[in-house]
VOVEX-130486 format. One line per 3 residues: their letters; for each residue x, y, z negated of N, C-alpha, C. Coordinates in Angstrom, 2 decimals, padded with zeros to 5 digits, always signed. Example, Ala and Ser with C-alpha at 12.3 -4.5 7.8 and 13.67 -1.06 7.14 Angstrom:
REM VOVEX-130486
AS = +013.19:-005.69:-007.80:+012.30:-004.50:-007.80:+013.20:-003.30:-007.80 | +012.85:-002.25:-007.08:+013.67:-001.06:-007.14:+012.90:+000.03:-007.87
***
This chain:
REM VOVEX-130486
MTE = -000.33:-026.18:+007.57:+000.56:-025.53:+006.63:-000.15:-024.27:+006.09 | -000.14:-024.11:+004.80:-000.80:-022.96:+004.18:+000.01:-021.68:+004.43 | -000.65:-020.55:+004.26:+000.03:-019.27:+004.39:+001.16:-019.14:+003.36
QKK = +000.94:-019.68:+002.16:+001.96:-019.61:+001.12:+003.19:-020.43:+001.51 | +002.95:-021.60:+002.07:+004.07:-022.45:+002.50:+004.81:-021.79:+003.66 | +004.08:-021.18:+004.59:+004.72:-020.47:+005.70:+005.60:-019.33:+005.17
KAK = +005.07:-018.58:+004.22:+005.82:-017.45:+003.66:+007.07:-017.95:+002.93 | +006.93:-019.05:+002.19:+008.08:-019.63:+001.48:+009.17:-020.01:+002.47 | +008.79:-020.71:+003.53:+009.76:-021.13:+004.55:+010.39:-019.92:+005.22
ELI = +009.58:-018.91:+005.53:+010.09:-017.69:+006.16:+011.14:-017.00:+005.30 | +010.87:-016.87:+004.01:+011.83:-016.22:+003.11:+013.13:-017.01:+003.01 | +013.03:-018.32:+002.84:+014.23:-019.16:+002.75:+015.03:-019.06:+004.04
DKY = +014.33:-019.16:+005.19:+015.02:-019.07:+006.48:+015.72:-017.73:+006.66 | +015.09:-016.65:+006.21:+015.72:-015.33:+006.33:+017.01:-015.26:+005.52 | +016.99:-015.82:+004.33:+018.20:-015.79:+003.51:+019.28:-016.72:+004.05
MSP = +018.89:-017.76:+004.75:+019.88:-018.70:+005.29:+020.54:-018.16:+006.56 | +019.92:-017.17:+007.20:+020.46:-016.62:+008.44:+021.51:-015.56:+008.14 | +022.58:-015.52:+008.94:+023.57:-014.46:+008.77:+022.92:-013.09:+008.98
IDG = +023.36:-012.10:+008.22:+022.83:-010.74:+008.34:+023.98:-009.84:+008.74 | +023.82:-009.14:+009.85:+024.88:-008.25:+010.35:+025.29:-007.26:+009.27 | +026.58:-007.15:+009.04:+027.10:-006.19:+008.10:+027.16:-006.69:+006.66
LHK = +026.38:-007.72:+006.33:+026.38:-008.22:+004.95:+027.20:-009.49:+004.81 | +026.94:-010.45:+005.67:+027.75:-011.67:+005.66:+027.67:-012.32:+007.03 | +028.77:-012.95:+007.43:+028.85:-013.57:+008.75:+028.31:-014.99:+008.76
YPM = +028.31:-015.64:+007.61:+027.98:-017.05:+007.55:+026.66:-017.24:+006.81 | +025.89:-018.23:+007.21:+024.61:-018.46:+006.53:+024.82:-018.92:+005.10 | +023.85:-018.59:+004.24:+023.87:-019.08:+002.86:+023.54:-020.56:+002.85
CFD = +023.99:-021.24:+001.83:+023.58:-022.63:+001.68:+022.11:-022.64:+001.25 | +021.46:-023.74:+001.45:+020.03:-023.88:+001.19:+019.67:-023.54:-000.26 | +020.42:-024.07:-001.22:+020.10:-023.82:-002.63:+020.23:-022.35:-003.00
TAK = +021.24:-021.67:-002.47:+021.41:-020.24:-002.73:+020.28:-019.45:-002.09 | +019.90:-019.81:-000.88:+018.80:-019.14:-000.19:+017.50:-019.30:-000.98 | +017.26:-020.48:-001.53:+016.07:-020.70:-002.35:+016.08:-019.81:-003.59
QCA = +017.21:-019.72:-004.25:+017.31:-018.89:-005.44:+017.08:-017.41:-005.11 | +017.61:-016.96:-004.00:+017.40:-015.57:-003.58:+015.93:-015.32:-003.25 | +015.29:-016.27:-002.59:+013.87:-016.13:-002.26:+013.03:-016.08:-003.53
ILC = +013.38:-016.89:-004.52:+012.66:-016.87:-005.80:+012.83:-015.52:-006.48 | +014.04:-014.99:-006.48:+014.28:-013.66:-007.07:+013.45:-012.59:-006.35 | +013.37:-012.68:-005.06:+012.59:-011.73:-004.27:+011.11:-011.80:-004.67
VDE = +010.56:-013.00:-004.75:+009.16:-013.18:-005.10:+008.91:-012.75:-006.55 | +009.84:-013.05:-007.44:+009.70:-012.60:-008.84:+009.60:-011.07:-008.90 | +010.37:-010.39:-008.08:+010.34:-008.93:-008.05:+008.98:-008.44:-007.54
IIS = +008.46:-009.08:-006.52:+007.14:-008.71:-005.99:+006.07:-008.91:-007.07 | +006.10:-010.05:-007.74:+005.13:-010.35:-008.80:+005.24:-009.31:-009.92 | +006.44:-008.94:-010.28:+006.66:-007.95:-011.33:+006.08:-006.59:-010.92
ELA = +006.32:-006.19:-009.70:+005.80:-004.91:-009.20:+004.27:-004.93:-009.15 | +003.69:-006.04:-008.72:+002.23:-006.15:-008.70:+001.64:-006.03:-010.10 | +002.30:-006.63:-011.07:+001.84:-006.53:-012.46:+001.90:-005.09:-012.92
EIN = +002.96:-004.38:-012.55:+003.11:-002.97:-012.92:+002.00:-002.13:-012.29 | +001.72:-002.36:-011.02:+000.65:-001.64:-010.34:-000.69:-001.93:-011.01 | -000.91:-003.19:-011.31:-002.18:-003.60:-011.93:-002.37:-002.91:-013.28
NNE = -001.31:-002.70:-014.02:-001.41:-002.05:-015.32:-001.66:-000.55:-015.20 | -001.26:+000.05:-014.08:-001.34:+001.50:-013.93:-002.47:+001.98:-013.02 | -003.14:+001.07:-012.34:-004.17:+001.46:-011.38:-005.53:+000.91:-011.79
SFN = -006.55:+001.43:-011.18:-007.91:+001.00:-011.52:-008.37:-000.21:-010.72 | -007.61:-000.63:-009.71:-008.01:-001.81:-008.94:-007.23:-003.04:-009.39 | -007.78:-004.20:-009.09:-007.20:-005.46:-009.53:-006.37:-006.07:-008.40
VSK = -005.11:-006.34:-008.65:-004.23:-006.93:-007.64:-003.97:-008.41:-007.92 | -004.78:-009.02:-008.76:-004.52:-010.41:-009.13:-004.57:-011.35:-007.94 | -005.39:-011.03:-006.93:-005.45:-011.84:-005.71:-004.06:-011.95:-005.08
YGN = -003.36:-010.82:-005.01:-002.02:-010.79:-004.43:-001.01:-011.47:-005.35 | -001.17:-011.27:-006.64:-000.29:-011.93:-007.60:-000.41:-013.44:-007.52 | -001.65:-013.92:-007.36:-001.87:-015.36:-007.22:-001.21:-015.89:-005.95
FWQ = -001.33:-015.14:-004.86:-000.71:-015.55:-003.61:+000.80:-015.70:-003.80 | +001.43:-014.67:-004.39:+002.88:-014.71:-004.54:+003.33:-015.75:-005.56 | +002.52:-016.02:-006.56:+002.86:-017.09:-007.50:+002.84:-018.43:-006.78
QVK = +001.88:-018.61:-005.88:+001.81:-019.85:-005.09:+002.99:-019.94:-004.12 | +003.40:-018.80:-003.55:+004.59:-018.78:-002.69:+005.81:-019.23:-003.49 | +005.93:-018.73:-004.71:+007.06:-019.12:-005.56:+007.05:-020.62:-005.81
EEI = +005.90:-021.18:-006.08:+005.80:-022.63:-006.29:+006.21:-023.40:-005.04 | +005.81:-022.88:-003.88:+006.19:-023.53:-002.62:+007.70:-023.47:-002.41 | +008.32:-022.34:-002.76:+009.78:-022.22:-002.65:+010.46:-023.23:-003.55
INY = +009.99:-023.29:-004.80:+010.60:-024.22:-005.77:+010.51:-025.65:-005.26 | +009.39:-026.02:-004.66:+009.16:-027.40:-004.22:+009.66:-027.67:-002.81 | +010.13:-026.64:-002.10:+010.55:-026.78:-000.71:+011.79:-027.65:-000.59
KN = +011.74:-028.58:+000.32:+012.90:-029.46:+000.59:+013.45:-029.12:+001.95 | +014.74:-029.10:+002.07:+015.41:-028.79:+003.33:+015.24:-029.89:+004.34
***
């Protein structure tokens, strides 16, 4: 299993687990996937912002997170 696939599964699993104080019941799989995608989209957006404002290239990290997003989209329960 690739690191990207592991990260995709980890994010989905985290959203499916109940969180103390936020909700008592786990999210359904489809909702957890959508939340994980939103999370990764935010990371990708922030990396793009950093890349535009800094002298170093963060494309390596952007590529990783884009691949994580693809793994989330293709992940089957």
